[in-house]
C-alpha positions in Angstrom: 0.0 0.0 0.0 1.2 3.5 -0.8 0.0 7.0 0.1 0.9 10.2 -1.7 2.1 13.1 0.4 1.3 16.6 -1.0 1.6 19.8 0.9 1.3 23.5 -0.2 4.3 24.2 2.2 6.7 22.7 -0.4 7.0 23.4 -4.1 4.5 21.6 -6.3 5.9 18.9 -8.5 6.9 20.2 -11.9 6.7 16.8 -13.6 5.1 13.3 -13.3 6.2 12.7 -9.7 4.9 13.2 -6.1 6.5 15.3 -3.4 6.6 12.2 -1.3 5.3 8.6 -1.2 4.7 6.6 2.0 5.2 2.9 1.3 3.6 0.1 3.3 3.1 2.5 6.2 6.8 2.1 7.1 8.8 4.5 4.9 8.3 7.9 3.3 10.4 8.6 0.1 10.7 12.3 -0.4 11.4 13.4 -4.0 14.3 15.7 -4.7 13.6 19.2 -3.4 15.1 22.3 -4.9 15.6 25.5 -3.0 12.4 27.1 -4.4 10.3 28.9 -1.9 6.8 27.5 -2.3 5.1 30.8 -1.5 7.2 33.1 -3.7 8.8 30.8 -6.2 12.1 32.6 -5.5 15.4 30.9 -4.7 18.1 32.2 -2.4 21.3 33.2 -4.1 23.9 31.5 -1.9 24.5 27.9 -0.9 23.6 28.5 2.8 20.2 30.0 1.8 19.6 27.3 -0.8 20.5 24.5 1.6 18.2 25.9 4.2 15.3 26.2 1.8 15.7 22.6 0.5 15.7 21.4 4.1 12.6 23.5 4.9 10.8 22.0 1.9 11.8 18.4 3.0 10.7 19.2 6.5 7.3 20.4 5.3 6.7 17.1 3.4 8.0 15.0 6.3 5.7 16.8 8.7 2.7 16.5 6.3 3.2 12.7 6.6 3.0 12.9 10.4 6.7 12.4 11.0 9.6 14.8 11.9 13.2 15.4 10.8 14.2 13.1 13.7 12.7 10.2 11.7 14.8 10.8 8.6 17.1 7.9 8.0 18.8 8.9 4.8 19.5 12.1 2.8 20.8 12.4 -0.7 22.5 15.8 -1.3 23.4 17.0 -4.8 25.7 20.0 -4.8 26.6 22.0 -7.9 30.1 22.5 -6.6 31.7 20.4 -3.9 33.7 23.5 -2.8 30.4 24.5 -1.0 30.6 21.3 1.1 31.6 23.1 4.3 28.9 25.8 4.1 26.4 23.2 3.2 27.3 21.1 6.3 27.0 24.1 8.6 23.3 24.6 7.5 22.6 20.9 7.4 23.8 20.5 11.1 21.1 23.0 12.2 18.3 20.8 10.9 19.6 17.4 12.1 21.0 16.2 15.4 22.9 13.1 16.4 22.4 10.4 15.5 22.5 11.9 12.1 20.8 10.3 9.1 23.0 8.4 6.6 23.9 10.7 3.7 25.4 10.7 0.2 26.7 13.9 -1.2 27.7 14.2 -4.8 28.4 17.0 -7.3 25.3 17.1 -9.4 22.6 19.7 -9.1 19.8 20.7 -11.5 20.2 23.8 -13.7 19.9 27.0 -11.8 20.3 25.4 -8.4 23.3 25.1 -6.1 21.8 22.1 -4.3 19.0 19.6 -4.4 18.1 17.0 -1.7 15.9 14.0 -1.2 15.2 11.9 1.9 14.0 8.6 3.2 12.0 8.7 6.4 11.0 5.9 8.8 7.4 6.4 9.7 5.9 5.5 13.0 3.5 2.6 12.8 
């Protein structure tokens, strides 16, 4: 069984995908989130602002499922430039606390973005 998660507090999908999908009541898979503000459509100019907005978008989807960031078990981070890794980590550490989710960080972001992130969340049953 799967349940689609859709919230106006994160950007609407721009293609044939869902913001998030809860699977078998155990996990939520959050689609890649760009740093687009869902209210204004604007994106911050710097990596810290973009990382924070991506994480706010993920947080909105996670909370719409009834979970919290403490339930995130894995994050995928896609940076345009790995030289932004330090600044990205500074912001990331303000959203998550130990024990931190598993994470992969690679150099690959969508056009016009400095970062994109996705997540897997363990749902409470």
